[in-house]
C-alpha positions as CSV (number, residue, x, y, z in Angstrom):
1,M,-136.3,82.7,-150.9
2,K,-133.0,84.2,-149.6
3,T,-134.7,84.8,-146.2
4,A,-135.7,81.1,-145.9
5,I,-132.1,80.0,-146.8
6,R,-130.7,82.5,-144.3
7,N,-133.0,81.1,-141.6
8,R,-132.1,77.5,-142.2
9,L,-128.4,78.4,-142.1
10,N,-129.0,80.2,-138.7
11,I,-130.8,77.2,-137.3
12,L,-127.9,74.9,-138.5
13,L,-125.3,77.2,-137.0
14,Y,-127.2,77.3,-133.7
15,I,-127.5,73.5,-133.6
16,L,-123.7,73.2,-134.2
17,F,-123.1,75.7,-131.4
18,L,-125.2,73.8,-129.0
19,S,-123.6,70.4,-129.9
20,S,-120.2,71.9,-129.2
21,C,-121.2,72.8,-125.7
22,I,-122.3,69.3,-124.8
23,P,-119.4,67.3,-123.3
24,P,-118.4,64.3,-125.3
25,T,-120.0,61.0,-124.4
26,Q,-117.7,58.9,-122.2
27,E,-117.5,55.1,-122.6
28,A,-118.8,53.1,-119.7
29,P,-116.0,51.8,-117.5
30,S,-114.9,48.4,-118.5
31,D,-116.0,45.6,-116.2
32,P,-112.9,44.3,-114.4
33,R,-114.4,40.8,-114.4
34,S,-114.4,40.7,-118.2
35,F,-111.7,39.2,-120.5
36,D,-112.7,41.8,-123.1
37,N,-110.2,44.2,-121.6
38,S,-106.9,42.4,-122.3
39,H,-105.1,44.9,-120.0
40,T,-107.1,44.1,-116.8
41,D,-104.9,41.7,-114.8
42,L,-105.6,39.8,-111.6
43,L,-104.2,42.7,-109.6
44,E,-106.5,45.2,-111.0
45,V,-109.5,42.9,-110.5
46,G,-108.5,42.3,-106.9
47,Y,-108.2,46.1,-106.2
48,A,-111.5,46.8,-108.0
49,L,-113.7,44.5,-105.8
50,P,-114.3,45.6,-102.2
51,I,-114.9,42.0,-101.1
52,F,-111.1,41.4,-101.5
53,E,-109.9,44.4,-99.5
54,D,-108.3,42.4,-96.7
55,F,-107.0,39.8,-99.1
56,M,-105.3,42.4,-101.2
57,Y,-103.9,44.0,-98.0
58,A,-102.4,40.7,-97.0
59,M,-101.0,40.2,-100.5
60,E,-99.4,43.7,-100.2
61,K,-98.0,43.0,-96.7
62,T,-96.3,39.8,-97.9
63,R,-95.1,41.4,-101.2
64,L,-96.9,38.8,-103.3
65,T,-98.9,41.2,-105.5
66,Y,-96.3,40.7,-108.2
67,I,-97.8,37.2,-108.8
68,M,-101.0,38.8,-109.8
69,E,-99.2,41.0,-112.4
70,E,-97.2,38.2,-114.0
71,E,-98.1,36.5,-117.3
72,G,-99.7,33.6,-115.5
73,P,-102.3,32.4,-115.9
74,Y,-103.2,31.8,-112.3
75,T,-106.3,30.7,-110.5
76,I,-106.8,32.3,-107.1
77,F,-109.2,31.2,-104.4
78,A,-109.4,34.5,-102.7
79,P,-111.0,34.8,-99.2
80,I,-113.6,37.5,-98.9
81,Q,-113.8,40.0,-95.9
82,V,-115.8,37.8,-93.6
83,S,-113.2,35.1,-94.0
84,F,-110.5,37.3,-92.6
85,A,-112.7,38.4,-89.7
86,E,-113.0,34.6,-88.9
87,F,-109.3,34.1,-89.4
88,R,-108.4,36.9,-86.9
89,T,-110.8,35.4,-84.3
90,E,-109.3,32.0,-84.7
91,K,-105.8,33.3,-84.4
92,K,-106.7,35.6,-81.5
93,I,-105.4,38.7,-83.2
94,Y,-107.1,42.2,-83.8
95,H,-105.3,43.0,-87.0
96,I,-103.6,41.0,-89.8
97,D,-100.3,42.8,-89.0
98,Q,-100.1,40.8,-85.7
99,F,-99.8,37.5,-87.7
100,P,-96.3,36.4,-88.6
101,E,-95.5,37.6,-92.1
102,E,-93.8,34.4,-93.3
103,K,-96.7,32.2,-92.2
104,L,-99.1,34.6,-93.8
105,S,-97.2,34.4,-97.1
106,E,-97.3,30.6,-97.0
107,I,-101.1,30.6,-96.4
108,L,-101.6,33.0,-99.3
109,R,-99.5,31.0,-101.7
110,Y,-101.6,27.9,-100.8
111,H,-104.6,29.8,-102.3
112,I,-103.0,30.2,-105.7
113,L,-102.9,27.5,-108.5
114,P,-100.9,27.6,-111.7
115,G,-103.3,27.5,-114.7
116,N,-106.7,29.0,-115.7
117,W,-109.2,26.8,-113.9
118,S,-113.0,27.5,-114.3
119,L,-114.9,25.6,-111.7
120,L,-116.9,23.9,-114.4
121,N,-113.6,22.6,-115.9
122,M,-112.1,21.3,-112.6
123,P,-112.2,17.5,-112.4
124,N,-112.1,15.9,-109.0
125,G,-108.6,15.4,-107.8
126,Y,-105.4,17.1,-106.5
127,Y,-104.1,20.5,-107.7
128,P,-100.6,21.8,-107.0
129,T,-100.5,25.3,-105.4
130,L,-97.7,27.8,-105.3
131,L,-96.8,26.7,-101.8
132,E,-93.9,24.2,-101.6
133,E,-93.0,21.5,-99.1
134,K,-89.8,22.8,-97.5
135,T,-87.5,19.7,-97.8
136,S,-88.4,18.7,-101.4
137,G,-89.8,21.8,-103.1
138,N,-92.8,19.7,-104.1
139,P,-96.0,21.7,-104.4
140,I,-98.6,21.2,-101.6
141,D,-101.9,20.0,-103.0
142,L,-105.4,21.4,-102.8
143,F,-108.2,18.8,-103.1
144,I,-111.2,19.4,-105.3
145,D,-114.4,17.2,-104.9
146,Y,-117.4,18.1,-107.1
147,N,-120.2,15.8,-106.3
148,F,-123.4,17.9,-106.7
149,I,-121.6,20.5,-104.4
150,F,-118.2,22.0,-105.2
151,K,-115.9,21.4,-102.2
152,I,-112.4,22.6,-101.6
153,N,-110.6,20.4,-99.0
154,G,-113.9,19.0,-98.0
155,L,-115.5,22.5,-97.5
156,N,-118.5,24.1,-99.3
157,I,-117.1,27.6,-99.3
158,I,-117.6,29.1,-102.8
159,F,-119.0,32.6,-102.6
160,Q,-118.6,33.7,-106.3
161,D,-116.9,31.8,-109.0
162,D,-115.1,32.6,-112.3
163,I,-114.3,36.2,-111.8
164,V,-112.1,36.6,-115.0
165,S,-109.2,38.7,-115.9
166,A,-106.6,38.8,-118.7
167,N,-104.2,36.5,-116.9
168,G,-106.4,34.2,-114.8
169,L,-109.4,33.6,-112.7
170,I,-110.5,34.5,-109.1
171,H,-112.9,32.4,-107.1
172,A,-114.2,34.2,-104.1
173,I,-114.3,31.9,-101.0
174,K,-115.9,32.2,-97.5
175,K,-112.9,30.8,-95.6
176,V,-109.1,31.2,-95.3
177,L,-107.8,27.8,-96.2
178,K,-105.6,25.9,-93.7
179,I,-102.3,24.5,-95.0
180,P,-103.0,20.7,-94.8
181,S,-100.9,18.2,-93.0
182,M,-100.5,14.7,-94.3
183,Q,-103.4,13.5,-92.1
184,D,-105.5,16.4,-93.3
185,Q,-105.1,15.2,-96.9
186,L,-106.3,11.7,-95.8
187,Y,-109.3,13.3,-94.1
188,F,-110.4,15.4,-97.1
189,N,-110.7,12.4,-99.4
190,E,-113.5,10.0,-98.7
191,D,-111.6,7.1,-100.3
192,F,-109.2,7.3,-97.4
193,S,-111.8,7.4,-94.6
194,L,-111.0,3.9,-93.2
195,I,-107.2,4.3,-93.0
196,F,-107.8,7.8,-91.5
197,E,-110.0,6.2,-88.8
198,L,-107.4,3.5,-88.1
199,L,-104.8,6.3,-87.6
200,Q,-107.1,7.7,-84.9
201,R,-107.2,4.5,-82.9
202,S,-106.2,5.0,-79.2
203,D,-104.1,1.8,-79.4
204,L,-101.9,3.1,-82.2
205,D,-98.3,3.2,-81.0
206,P,-97.5,6.7,-79.6
207,E,-94.3,6.8,-81.6
208,L,-96.3,6.3,-84.7
209,K,-98.7,9.1,-83.8
210,L,-95.7,11.4,-83.2
211,L,-94.1,10.5,-86.6
212,L,-97.4,11.1,-88.4
213,S,-98.0,14.5,-86.7
214,D,-94.6,16.2,-86.3
215,E,-93.0,18.6,-88.8
216,I,-90.5,16.1,-90.1
217,P,-91.8,14.9,-93.4
218,D,-92.7,11.2,-93.9
219,T,-93.9,9.2,-96.9
220,F,-97.1,7.2,-96.4
221,F,-98.5,4.6,-98.8
222,A,-102.3,5.0,-98.1
223,P,-104.6,2.1,-98.9
224,T,-108.0,2.8,-100.3
225,N,-111.2,1.9,-98.4
226,T,-111.5,-1.1,-100.7
227,A,-108.0,-2.3,-99.8
228,V,-108.8,-2.0,-96.0
229,L,-112.1,-3.9,-96.4
230,A,-110.4,-6.7,-98.3
231,F,-107.7,-6.9,-95.5
232,L,-110.6,-7.0,-93.0
233,N,-112.2,-9.9,-94.8
234,R,-109.1,-12.1,-94.6
235,N,-109.9,-12.8,-91.0
236,P,-113.4,-14.1,-90.2
237,D,-113.2,-12.8,-86.6
238,W,-112.9,-9.2,-87.8
239,E,-116.2,-7.6,-88.5
240,T,-115.2,-3.9,-88.3
241,I,-111.8,-2.0,-88.4
242,D,-112.1,-1.8,-84.6
243,D,-111.7,-5.6,-84.4
244,I,-108.2,-5.5,-85.9
245,P,-105.8,-6.2,-83.0
246,A,-103.4,-3.5,-81.9
247,K,-100.4,-5.6,-82.9
248,S,-101.7,-6.1,-86.5
249,L,-102.7,-2.5,-86.8
250,N,-99.3,-1.2,-85.8
251,E,-97.4,-3.6,-88.0
252,M,-99.7,-2.6,-90.9
253,I,-99.1,1.1,-90.4
254,K,-95.3,0.7,-90.0
255,N,-95.2,-1.2,-93.2
256,H,-96.9,1.6,-95.1
257,L,-94.6,4.3,-93.7
258,V,-91.2,5.5,-94.8
259,S,-90.1,7.8,-92.0
260,S,-88.2,11.1,-92.2
261,E,-88.3,11.3,-96.0
262,N,-90.6,13.1,-98.4
263,I,-90.3,10.8,-101.4
264,V,-91.6,12.4,-104.6
265,L,-92.1,9.4,-106.9
266,N,-92.6,11.5,-110.0
267,K,-88.9,12.6,-109.7
268,F,-87.8,9.0,-110.3
269,K,-87.1,7.6,-113.8
270,E,-86.0,4.1,-112.6
271,D,-87.3,1.6,-110.0
272,V,-86.5,2.6,-106.4
273,S,-86.1,0.4,-103.3
274,L,-87.6,1.6,-100.1
275,K,-87.2,0.5,-96.5
276,T,-90.4,0.8,-94.4
277,L,-90.5,1.6,-90.7
278,K,-91.2,-2.1,-90.1
279,G,-87.9,-3.0,-91.8
280,E,-89.4,-4.5,-95.0
281,M,-87.6,-3.7,-98.3
282,M,-90.0,-3.1,-101.1
283,T,-89.5,-1.8,-104.6
284,V,-91.5,0.9,-106.4
285,K,-91.6,-0.5,-110.0
286,I,-92.0,2.0,-112.8
287,D,-93.5,0.6,-115.9
288,Y,-95.1,3.7,-117.5
289,P,-97.9,4.5,-117.2
290,K,-98.2,2.0,-114.5
291,W,-96.6,2.1,-111.1
292,S,-96.6,-0.8,-108.6
293,I,-95.1,-2.1,-105.3
294,V,-93.0,-5.2,-105.6
295,Y,-91.8,-7.5,-102.9
296,E,-89.4,-10.3,-103.8
297,N,-90.3,-10.0,-107.5
298,K,-94.0,-10.3,-106.7
299,K,-96.4,-7.4,-107.2
300,I,-98.4,-6.7,-104.1
301,A,-100.1,-3.4,-105.0
302,S,-100.6,-0.8,-107.7
303,I,-100.0,2.9,-107.0
304,N,-103.0,4.6,-108.3
305,I,-102.3,8.2,-107.3
306,R,-98.8,9.5,-106.6
307,D,-97.4,12.5,-104.7
308,I,-100.4,13.9,-102.7
309,Q,-98.3,16.5,-100.9
310,G,-99.0,17.8,-97.4
311,A,-97.1,20.2,-95.2
312,N,-95.4,17.4,-93.3
313,G,-95.3,14.5,-95.6
314,I,-96.5,12.9,-98.9
315,I,-99.1,10.3,-99.7
316,H,-99.2,7.7,-102.4
317,Q,-102.5,5.8,-102.9
318,V,-102.3,2.0,-103.1
319,D,-104.9,-0.6,-103.9
320,N,-103.8,-3.2,-101.4
321,I,-102.5,-3.6,-97.9
322,L,-98.7,-3.7,-98.0
323,M,-98.2,-6.8,-95.8
324,P,-95.8,-9.1,-97.7
325,S,-96.3,-11.9,-95.2
326,I,-100.0,-11.8,-95.7
327,Q,-99.8,-11.6,-99.5
328,N,-97.7,-14.7,-99.6
329,Q,-100.2,-16.8,-97.6
């Protein structure tokens, strides 16, 4: 009996000895794409994934990595490696260090949105980025269009979506986004396709083309396609937008343009009078939540979308052509 007990004790001691020699089991490393680890921030996620190597280098170079460590949350559309290879080819440089640091910083800021935006929860529309228009400080917008295919500024470039962290989301994209001009913003949105085409007309006044394309910011009240077609239907001799005479075209554009000012309507609390390039005085009437354009106490259009910001100007969407002389006919 004693021998049996002694043998059992020896076996137990041997098992304990062997178990002490086995290294402790280590926990699997936490997935940097999981919110389970509340200490994994956007910066750690960026460094953890090789597809963002060039993006993170660019963020370091421009001293913007602090943004990824802040409380946030932020949503980052981060270009993957192949995006920066294409970017270097487009800019005719061999290394990102050859690109001006200030311009690179602006480009990177344009890829970052305040807020925590999963692609499934992003309704179509305009989203302010961390890049500001220089004269007003108004955020330059990124345009999201999700109609069967998720598009950013008209581009189908999502590589991997909803890479999560404790202070935001990263969406991997296949292209470095261009900072949009005012005309780019018109081009991105299909509802502005007709006014965009009119602005490309060869008989548009050269001075107007210059105003709309230079770096000095302008304010443009952009009519929707429905508004342009209604204007077209007023004259039975006009079948397409190409039939609009040059004189009428130039007068129309001038009456939708306030030159050399980036007018952010959301900053106003009271009605504001504006003088168009054609010389017409119109009033932006604020009657929350409605905004409208008034000429001689008569409403001529509603403002449906305000403050679509581009690098060289701002757009306000209107539902009618701003030609007071025609409205009064």
